[in-house]
N, C-alpha and C positions, 0 to 999 in steps of 0.2 A: 375539578369532583377526580376520587381517588381510583385507579386499575386494582379489581380484581386477579389474584392466580388465575378465573377459571374467563376471564373476560383475558387474559394475553396468552393463556395460552391456543384460545381457539384465534387468536390472529397469527397471519404467515407474516416471520421476518426479511425482511431483503432489506437488502446495503444498496442503494444503488450508487454511493460514491462512489464505494471502492468496488464493487463488482456489477458492473452496471448491465451486465448477460445472465447474473446469477452465481451461486455459490456450485452446481453444481455446471458451469462451461468454463467456470475459472482453470481448471485443471491444481487447484490448491487442494483442492476437499475430494473425497473419497464419495462415491453415492452415498453411503450411509450417512456418514459426517454429512454431508449439503442437505439431507434430507431431514440431520435432525438439530440443526441450526434453523433452517427454513421454519419446525412445528417447537421449537423449547429455547427458540433465541427472542425472542418478547419479554419473556418473563425474566431470561436468565440478564437480558439488558440492561433492564427496570431495579432488576436484583445488584449488578454491577453498580447500577448509577446512582441506586438508594432511595428510588422513588417510591418502592414498596419497601415494607420490613416482611423481616422473612415467616411466613408461619406455620413451618412445617419443617420437620427434620430436613427433611428433603435440598427447602431453603441451605438450613444450616448450614450444612453440608457443604452445597456452591459457595457460599460465603467462605466456608474456609479451605477451602482450593485455589480462593482467585488468593488468598492469605498467604496459601504456599503450606499453610502446617498438614492441609491433608494431602494421601496420589490421589487421584482420579483419573476411576475406573472407569467408566458409563460412557459409551459412546458421546453421547449431549455433551458432557465435562472438555471431554480430550477435545470434542468437536471445537466449542467454547475457545476451552486454550489453544488449540493452534489458530484459529481464526483471531482472537490479542496476540499472538507472536508477528501475523503478519502483518496486523494492520499499525503493530507499534514499529518491526524494523527498521533497518534505516533508509532515506534514500539516499542513493547512488549519484554521484554527481562524479563530471568526465574530470578525466584526469589532467583536462586539458585547456580546463578551462573557457570563458564561454566572452575573452577577451575577443575585436576582434586587432589581427597583428600587422603592418605594413614593413617587409621587406625592401630597402635599398640594396640593388649591389653596385658597387659602384668603381672598376676595373680602372687605375689611372693609367697601367700600362698598355692596355685597352682601348685604343678613344674611338672605335670605328662599332662595339654595338654596347648600348646601353640599356641595360635586364629590372624592371622592375615587377616584384611580386607584388600583389594585397591580398590575402586570405577576405573575399570578401563574398556576401549572398552569393554573384556569380560564378563565382572562383573564373574570372579572366585573370590571364596572363594577358598585360603589356610590354612590345617590344618598341625598343625609343628608337631608329638605330641613326646614323648625326654622319649627312656625304658631300 
């Protein structure tokens, strides 16, 4: 069953995967932007994914904004572009990686204490002493 523009505008848009507490509580959007996303998000998402065809001048304008041909001026257009940029931002990784490392210190001059360090989940330090 094809969705109509009126049906899409009557639904509230939310994104529980990326914004589990809602757009307002995320800190990424202002109150007016979050309200615009909630109100127009279903329609804009359907146009963005190509689930419905544009029916009027506003829909064609939105598609040209997504292509980058037209500058966004309305709150819902700016909020949707901001939402897409937040979703498509690069994911940050660790500078240090996620490998476990084992550091073994062996002092041949000093035979009294031998220390083995390991970067484990428990962050334990083991000290072996020879007496």
